[in-house]
C-alpha positions as CSV (number, residue, x, y, z in Angstrom):
1,M,73.2,95.3,126.4
2,T,70.1,96.9,125.2
3,P,71.2,100.6,125.1
4,C,69.0,102.8,126.5
5,P,66.3,105.5,124.3
6,P,67.3,109.3,124.5
7,G,66.5,111.1,127.3
8,A,67.0,107.7,129.2
9,G,69.5,106.4,131.8
10,A,70.3,107.9,135.2
11,D,73.3,105.5,134.5
12,R,74.3,105.4,131.3
13,F,75.7,101.9,131.2
14,T,73.2,99.5,133.6
15,S,69.9,101.4,134.0
16,C,66.9,102.8,131.5
17,A,65.4,104.7,134.4
18,P,64.4,108.3,133.9
19,R,67.8,110.5,134.3
20,R,67.7,112.5,137.7
21,H,68.7,115.9,138.0
22,R,70.4,116.4,141.8
23,G,71.3,119.7,142.7
24,L,69.9,121.4,139.3
25,S,67.4,124.3,140.1
26,T,66.3,123.5,136.3
27,P,62.8,122.7,135.6
28,P,62.2,119.0,134.6
29,F,63.8,118.3,131.3
30,S,60.5,117.1,129.8
31,E,59.0,120.3,129.7
32,S,59.5,122.4,126.7
33,P,63.0,123.1,127.2
34,T,64.2,126.7,127.2
35,P,67.5,128.1,126.0
36,A,69.5,127.8,129.0
37,T,68.3,124.2,129.8
38,S,68.5,123.3,126.0
39,I,72.3,124.2,126.4
40,V,72.9,122.1,129.4
41,L,71.6,119.0,128.1
42,L,73.8,119.7,125.2
43,A,76.8,120.0,127.8
44,R,75.8,116.9,129.4
45,E,76.1,115.0,126.4
46,E,79.6,116.7,125.5
47,D,80.6,115.8,129.1
48,F,79.8,112.6,128.6
49,R,81.3,112.0,125.2
50,A,84.8,114.1,126.7
51,Q,85.0,111.5,129.5
52,S,84.9,108.5,126.9
53,R,87.3,109.8,124.7
54,H,89.9,111.4,126.8
55,Q,89.8,109.5,130.1
56,G,92.8,107.3,129.3
57,R,95.9,109.8,129.1
58,S,94.3,112.5,131.8
59,G,93.3,108.8,133.8
60,E,97.4,107.9,133.3
61,L,98.4,111.5,134.4
62,I,96.6,111.5,137.5
63,S,97.1,107.8,138.8
64,K,100.8,108.6,137.9
65,I,100.8,111.8,140.0
66,A,98.7,110.2,143.3
67,A,101.4,107.5,143.4
68,R,104.1,110.1,144.4
69,D,105.1,110.9,147.7
70,F,103.5,114.0,148.9
71,G,105.2,114.3,152.1
72,N,108.6,115.6,151.5
73,R,107.9,119.4,150.9
74,L,104.9,119.7,153.4
75,A,107.5,118.1,156.5
76,T,110.0,120.3,155.1
77,T,108.2,123.7,155.3
78,G,105.6,122.9,157.9
79,S,103.1,123.8,155.5
80,A,99.5,123.2,156.2
81,L,97.5,120.1,154.7
82,C,96.6,117.3,156.8
83,D,95.1,113.9,155.7
84,L,92.9,113.4,158.6
85,G,91.2,115.7,161.2
86,G,92.8,119.1,160.5
87,C,95.6,120.9,161.7
88,N,97.0,123.8,163.5
89,T,99.4,125.5,160.9
90,V,98.6,127.9,158.8
91,D,101.5,128.7,156.1
92,V,100.5,127.0,152.9
93,R,100.9,128.4,149.0
94,V,97.7,126.9,147.3
95,V,97.5,127.0,143.4
96,I,93.7,126.5,142.6
97,L,93.0,125.1,138.7
98,G,89.9,124.3,136.8
99,P,87.4,125.4,134.0
100,G,85.3,128.5,134.4
101,A,82.0,128.4,137.1
102,A,83.5,125.0,138.6
103,G,83.2,126.8,142.3
104,K,87.1,127.6,142.3
105,S,86.7,131.3,143.7
106,T,83.9,129.9,146.3
107,F,86.2,127.5,147.6
108,A,89.0,130.0,147.4
109,R,87.3,132.9,149.6
110,R,86.0,130.0,152.2
111,L,89.7,128.5,152.3
112,G,91.0,132.0,153.1
113,R,88.5,133.0,155.8
114,V,89.4,129.5,157.6
115,N,92.8,130.0,157.3
116,G,93.5,134.0,157.6
117,V,95.0,134.5,154.0
118,D,93.7,136.7,151.1
119,A,92.6,134.7,148.1
120,I,93.7,136.6,144.9
121,E,91.2,135.8,141.9
122,L,93.7,136.0,139.0
123,D,91.1,137.2,136.7
124,S,91.2,140.6,138.5
125,V,94.6,141.0,137.8
126,F,95.2,139.5,134.3
127,W,92.5,140.9,132.4
128,S,92.0,144.6,131.4
129,A,89.1,146.4,131.6
130,D,88.6,146.2,128.3
131,V,89.2,142.4,128.5
132,E,92.9,142.5,127.0
133,P,95.2,139.8,128.5
134,L,98.4,140.6,130.1
135,S,101.8,140.1,128.2
136,T,103.3,136.8,128.5
137,D,106.7,138.5,130.6
138,V,104.7,140.9,132.6
139,W,102.2,137.8,133.6
140,V,105.4,135.9,134.2
141,Q,106.7,138.6,136.5
142,M,103.6,139.0,138.1
143,Q,103.2,135.9,139.2
144,A,106.7,135.8,140.8
145,D,105.3,138.8,142.7
146,L,102.4,137.1,143.7
147,T,104.3,133.9,144.9
148,V,106.7,135.7,147.2
149,G,105.8,134.5,150.9
150,D,105.0,131.2,152.7
151,A,101.0,131.7,152.6
152,W,99.2,132.6,149.7
153,I,96.3,131.4,147.7
154,L,96.1,131.7,143.8
155,D,92.3,130.9,142.1
156,G,91.9,131.1,138.4
157,D,92.9,129.1,135.1
158,L,93.4,131.4,132.2
159,G,93.3,128.7,129.4
160,P,95.9,129.8,126.5
161,H,96.7,132.7,128.1
162,D,98.2,131.0,130.9
163,V,101.8,130.3,132.1
164,L,101.5,127.8,134.5
165,Q,105.0,127.0,136.1
166,P,105.6,130.3,138.1
167,R,102.8,129.7,140.6
168,L,103.2,125.5,140.4
169,E,106.8,125.8,141.1
170,R,106.1,127.4,144.5
171,A,102.8,125.4,145.5
172,D,102.4,123.2,148.2
173,V,98.7,121.9,146.8
174,V,97.3,122.0,143.7
175,V,93.4,121.9,143.9
176,L,91.8,120.9,140.5
177,F,88.3,121.4,140.1
178,D,86.7,118.7,137.3
179,P,82.8,119.0,138.0
180,P,80.3,117.9,135.3
181,L,80.9,119.9,132.2
182,Y,76.5,120.5,132.5
183,R,76.8,121.6,136.0
184,C,79.5,124.4,135.1
185,V,77.5,125.9,131.9
186,W,74.3,126.1,134.1
187,R,76.2,128.1,137.0
188,A,77.6,130.2,134.3
189,I,74.3,131.1,132.6
190,R,73.4,131.9,136.1
191,R,75.9,134.3,136.9
192,S,76.7,136.4,134.0
193,R,76.7,137.2,130.3
194,E,79.8,135.5,129.0
195,Q,81.8,135.8,125.7
196,W,81.7,133.8,122.6
197,G,85.3,133.1,123.9
198,F,84.7,131.7,127.3
199,W,81.9,129.2,126.5
200,V,84.5,127.5,123.2
201,W,87.1,127.3,126.2
202,L,84.4,125.8,129.0
203,V,83.1,123.4,126.4
204,T,86.3,122.1,125.5
205,W,88.3,122.3,128.4
206,R,88.5,118.8,129.6
207,R,89.9,117.8,126.1
208,R,91.9,120.5,125.4
209,E,93.1,122.1,128.7
210,K,92.9,119.2,130.9
211,P,96.0,117.0,130.1
212,G,98.4,120.1,129.9
213,I,97.4,121.2,133.4
214,L,97.8,117.7,134.4
215,A,101.3,117.3,132.8
216,A,102.3,120.6,134.2
217,I,101.8,119.8,137.5
218,E,103.9,116.7,136.8
219,R,106.4,118.7,135.8
220,Y,106.6,121.7,137.8
221,A,105.1,120.7,141.0
222,P,106.6,117.3,141.5
223,D,106.1,117.4,145.3
224,A,103.4,119.6,146.0
225,R,99.8,117.6,146.9
226,L,97.1,117.5,144.0
227,E,93.6,117.0,145.3
228,L,90.6,116.8,142.4
229,V,87.5,118.3,143.5
230,R,84.5,116.9,141.3
231,N,81.5,118.3,143.2
232,D,80.6,120.3,146.2
233,Q,81.0,117.7,148.7
234,D,84.5,117.2,147.4
235,A,85.3,120.6,148.0
236,D,83.4,120.6,151.8
237,R,85.7,117.4,152.8
238,L,89.0,119.0,151.5
239,L,88.4,122.2,153.6
240,S,87.2,119.8,156.4
241,V,90.7,118.1,156.4
242,M,92.8,121.1,155.4
243,F,93.3,123.6,158.0
244,R,92.7,124.0,161.3
245,P,88.7,124.1,161.8
């Protein structure tokens, strides 16, 4: 197969047609790039490289987790997650994970409105006003307090500062966001100014963080259901089938 020249290829493996940037409100990349679009382009290329290099181990873990019987805990607790059509139950314990600017908080708020449960954005309770993290012991105890009860939604991925075990052990459903890196970068650029550490974490999330998250889900949430969200359509589909309409 003849490789596509730089800038070509809606499909990196089979087509050399000009790339189409669906869903991005950016100027065409054929124009003189702004700093923002240059960052998005770099993120897109890193995204392609990361998927190629690291999809093996993550793919194995996803396949292994997906093959589990998810029904046991849901059947015994009466928690709400339906494979088809919607439910009439409301008690559910949901952990939402994924990189920054992936759409986690928007999904969590929509989920909370549908189900009548306040979604808690973990960034708001973990970081101090001067952006200092909680100590590990305090964070573990806070998660124990937040996961009391039969219905809660915890939204957030705190990267290397996080301790996933307390909330995963109590979860009925784990929603893992994994959209293309360039989309996260573009959303982050649009929403606010971020510190350098955020960008390092975001760009390396799939390579450094995702395998550990999947391993933690496998270890600490063996009876929870794992839902992968890679785009807005996945999020809409999941909302449509998780809870009562």
